[in-house]
SERO-4910 file (N, C-alpha, C, O; in steps of 0.05 Angstrom, whole numbers):
BEGIN
 pado doro    nc1    nc2    nc3   cac1   cac2   cac3    cc1    cc2    cc3    oc1    oc2    oc3
  Unk    A   1634   1609   1376   1636   1620   1351   1635   1649   1359   1615   1657   1372
  Unk    A   1657   1669   1351   1657   1692   1355   1634   1707   1341   1624   1697   1322
  Unk    A   1626   1732   1351   1604   1744   1339   1624   1775   1334   1638   1786   1350
  Unk    A   1619   1783   1306   1631   1807   1296   1602   1829   1300   1578   1823   1301
  Unk    A   1613   1851   1301   1594   1874   1293   1606   1899   1275   1629   1907   1279
  Unk    A   1591   1909   1259   1597   1925   1237   1604   1954   1254   1588   1963   1270
  Unk    A   1628   1966   1249   1640   1993   1265   1643   2013   1242   1641   2037   1249
  Unk    A   1649   2008   1210   1654   2029   1201   1656   2015   1168   1654   1990   1164
  Unk    A   1660   2033   1149   1665   2021   1126   1690   2028   1108   1697   2051   1106
  Unk    A   1702   2011   1096   1732   2018   1088   1726   2038   1066   1745   2052   1059
  Unk    A   1708   2042   1056   1706   2063   1030   1713   2090   1046   1702   2097   1067
  Unk    A   1737   2107   1029   1742   2131   1048   1756   2128   1073   1760   2147   1087
  Unk    A   1767   2102   1080   1782   2107   1105   1809   2095   1097   1811   2070   1099
  Unk    A   1828   2109   1088   1852   2113   1075   1872   2101   1096   1866   2097   1119
  Unk    A   1898   2095   1086   1921   2091   1101   1926   2114   1121   1921   2137   1113
  Unk    A   1933   2110   1143   1939   2129   1158   1921   2143   1177   1926   2159   1196
  Unk    A   1892   2130   1168   1872   2146   1185   1863   2125   1212   1868   2102   1218
  Unk    A   1849   2146   1226   1840   2130   1249   1809   2138   1258   1802   2162   1257
  Unk    A   1796   2124   1264   1766   2129   1269   1758   2114   1296   1767   2091   1301
  Unk    A   1738   2130   1314   1724   2120   1337   1708   2105   1330   1699   2107   1307
  Unk    A   1700   2084   1347   1676   2062   1346   1669   2057   1370   1685   2061   1388
  Unk    A   1649   2050   1376   1636   2039   1403   1634   2003   1400   1620   1994   1382
  Unk    A   1645   1990   1414   1647   1961   1414   1631   1953   1442   1639   1963   1463
  Unk    A   1611   1938   1442   1597   1932   1471   1602   1955   1490   1611   1950   1512
  Unk    A   1597   1978   1483   1599   2003   1501   1624   2010   1506   1624   2029   1522
  Unk    A   1646   2002   1499   1672   2011   1502   1690   2022   1475   1693   2009   1454
  Unk    A   1701   2049   1480   1710   2063   1460   1736   2047   1442   1756   2038   1454
  Unk    A   1734   2045   1422   1758   2034   1404   1766   2053   1383   1751   2070   1372
  Unk    A   1789   2050   1378   1804   2064   1355   1811   2041   1334   1826   2022   1337
  Unk    A   1798   2046   1312   1803   2033   1281   1823   2046   1274   1823   2071   1276
  Unk    A   1846   2031   1263   1867   2046   1244   1873   2032   1226   1872   2008   1229
  Unk    A   1883   2046   1201   1890   2033   1177   1920   2040   1170   1929   2061   1163
  Unk    A   1931   2016   1174   1961   2016   1172   1970   2003   1146   1975   1979   1145
  Unk    A   1972   2020   1122   1986   2011   1097   1963   1988   1086   1970   1967   1077
  Unk    A   1931   1995   1089   1912   1980   1081   1901   1957   1098   1881   1943   1093
  Unk    A   1917   1956   1116   1910   1931   1139   1896   1946   1162   1905   1966   1171
  Unk    A   1872   1935   1171   1854   1948   1193   1861   1936   1219   1864   1912   1220
  Unk    A   1863   1952   1243   1869   1944   1266   1851   1959   1287   1847   1983   1286
  Unk    A   1844   1943   1305   1824   1955   1331   1837   1951   1356   1846   1930   1365
  Unk    A   1838   1979   1368   1853   1979   1395   1834   1994   1414   1818   2011   1407
  Unk    A   1836   1987   1434   1820   2002   1457   1827   2031   1457   1850   2038   1456
  Unk    A   1808   2049   1457   1814   2077   1453   1817   2093   1479   1817   2117   1479
  Unk    A   1820   2077   1501   1824   2091   1525   1849   2085   1533   1852   2061   1541
  Unk    A   1874   2103   1534   1902   2104   1541   1895   2092   1573   1878   2098   1590
  Unk    A   1915   2076   1573   1924   2058   1599   1936   2075   1615   1937   2068   1639
  Unk    A   1946   2098   1607   1962   2118   1631   1940   2133   1644   1936   2129   1668
  Unk    A   1924   2152   1630   1912   2171   1640   1878   2170   1626   1860   2186   1631
  Unk    A   1876   2152   1614   1849   2151   1601   1845   2169   1576   1823   2178   1570
  Unk    A   1866   2175   1561   1863   2197   1541   1848   2179   1516   1848   2154   1515
  Unk    A   1838   2196   1498   1820   2185   1476   1843   2178   1453   1850   2196   1438
  Unk    A   1854   2153   1452   1869   2144   1430   1855   2152   1405   1868   2165   1388
  Unk    A   1833   2149   1400   1821   2153   1370   1827   2175   1359   1827   2178   1335
  Unk    A   1835   2195   1378   1839   2229   1370   1871   2230   1367   1883   2251   1364
  Unk    A   1880   2210   1369   1911   2209   1371   1927   2211   1341   1914   2211   1320
  Unk    A   1949   2213   1341   1964   2212   1311   1975   2181   1307   1985   2166   1324
  Unk    A   1972   2176   1282   1976   2150   1275   2007   2153   1257   2007   2166   1236
  Unk    A   2027   2142   1263   2046   2145   1247   2062   2115   1247   2076   2105   1265
  Unk    A   2055   2104   1219   2059   2072   1214   2037   2058   1233   2013   2059   1228
  Unk    A   2047   2046   1252   2035   2027   1265   2029   2035   1296   2014   2023   1312
  Unk    A   2045   2061   1301   2049   2075   1326   2023   2094   1329   2019   2112   1312
  Unk    A   2007   2091   1349   1982   2111   1358   1995   2130   1379   2006   2118   1397
  Unk    A   1996   2153   1379   1999   2167   1399   1979   2181   1413   1963   2194   1402
  Unk    A   1980   2179   1440   1959   2188   1455   1957   2220   1458   1977   2232   1465
  Unk    A   1933   2233   1452   1937   2262   1446   1944   2278   1477   1954   2300   1476
  Unk    A   1939   2267   1500   1941   2276   1521   1967   2282   1532   1976   2304   1537
  Unk    A   1983   2255   1536   2013   2254   1542   2033   2242   1531   2055   2238   1542
  Unk    A   2025   2236   1508   2044   2232   1485   2051   2193   1486   2067   2184   1470
  Unk    A   2041   2181   1500   2045   2159   1504   2040   2141   1481   2019   2145   1471
  Unk    A   2053   2124   1471   2048   2107   1445   2042   2078   1445   2056   2062   1458
  Unk    A   2024   2071   1431   2018   2042   1432   2019   2026   1398   2012   2038   1378
  Unk    A   2027   2007   1400   2027   1996   1375   2000   1981   1367   1991   1963   1380
  Unk    A   1986   1992   1342   1957   1987   1343   1958   1956   1334   1936   1945   1337
  Unk    A   1977   1941   1325   1973   1916   1320   1974   1900   1343   1960   1879   1342
  Unk    A   1986   1905   1362   1987   1885   1384   1978   1898   1414   1975   1885   1435
  Unk    A   1976   1924   1412   1973   1934   1438   1996   1946   1455   1993   1962   1474
  Unk    A   2019   1936   1448   2043   1941   1458   2050   1966   1464   2047   1983   1447
  Unk    A   2063   1974   1491   2070   2004   1498   2095   2008   1480   2115   1995   1483
  Unk    A   2093   2031   1457   2121   2034   1448   2133   2059   1458   2155   2067   1448
  Unk    A   2119   2073   1481   2136   2093   1491   2118   2104   1513   2094   2105   1512
  Unk    A   2135   2113   1536   2122   2121   1560   2103   2154   1556   2106   2170   1538
  Unk    A   2087   2153   1575   2087   2144   1603   2068   2117   1605   2072   2102   1624
  Unk    A   2051   2109   1588   2039   2083   1594   2056   2057   1599   2075   2049   1587
  Unk    A   2044   2046   1621   2064   2019   1624   2049   1988   1619   2059   1966   1619
  Unk    A   2019   1996   1614   2008   1970   1612   1994   1977   1579   1985   1998   1568
  Unk    A   1996   1951   1570   1985   1946   1537   1955   1958   1537   1943   1962   1558
  Unk    A   1945   1962   1512   1919   1964   1510   1910   1938   1494   1923   1922   1480
  Unk    A   1883   1939   1502   1866   1913   1491   1870   1915   1459   1872   1939   1452
  Unk    A   1871   1899   1442   1868   1894   1416   1839   1881   1407   1827   1870   1426
  Unk    A   1830   1880   1392   1802   1868   1380   1809   1857   1351   1821   1872   1336
  Unk    A   1802   1833   1344   1806   1821   1320   1780   1833   1303   1757   1839   1310
  Unk    A   1795   1835   1276   1777   1855   1257   1775   1839   1233   1794   1826   1228
  Unk    A   1757   1838   1219   1751   1822   1196   1732   1841   1181   1715   1856   1192
  Unk    A   1738   1838   1146   1720   1854   1131   1701   1841   1110   1713   1828   1093
  Unk    A   1679   1843   1109   1661   1835   1090   1648   1854   1072   1630   1869   1079
  Unk    A   1658   1852   1050   1651   1872   1027   1669   1894   1036   1693   1893   1041
  Unk    A   1648   1917   1040   1666   1942   1049   1659   1949   1085   1666   1969   1097
  Unk    A   1645   1929   1095   1640   1933   1120   1655   1918   1134   1657   1893   1130
  Unk    A   1675   1936   1159   1695   1930   1174   1682   1923   1201   1669   1939   1214
  Unk    A   1687   1897   1208   1671   1891   1232   1691   1881   1253   1712   1870   1245
  Unk    A   1687   1884   1280   1703   1878   1304   1692   1855   1320   1668   1854   1323
  Unk    A   1706   1839   1331   1697   1817   1349   1687   1829   1372   1697   1847   1384
  Unk    A   1664   1817   1378   1654   1829   1403   1668   1810   1430   1670   1786   1431
  Unk    A   1677   1830   1449   1689   1819   1475   1672   1798   1489   1648   1802   1493
  Unk    A   1685   1776   1498   1671   1759   1514   1657   1772   1541   1670   1789   1554
  Unk    A   1632   1764   1547   1630   1782   1573   1639   1768   1594   1639   1778   1616
***
């Protein structure tokens, strides 16, 4: 059975916002896309840029370093220079607690 950990609160975390979290020691970007929450690895697969510091436009998260874009829902690369998708994490909400599934060891 998957284990989920609390990483944020939904209160004050409106659509179009991105937050940084740590999940099992890994940086994760939490994004609110039109009221739905998604979690994607926050390290850009191109040069390691901090995706949680990037700009969210719809479901497209842009890396602040070189402008690569990822779909926060799937991790798919939407625009270069990255070629490798980013990992995504299952998200659940319990009350106002936003929880992310811990990755398997």
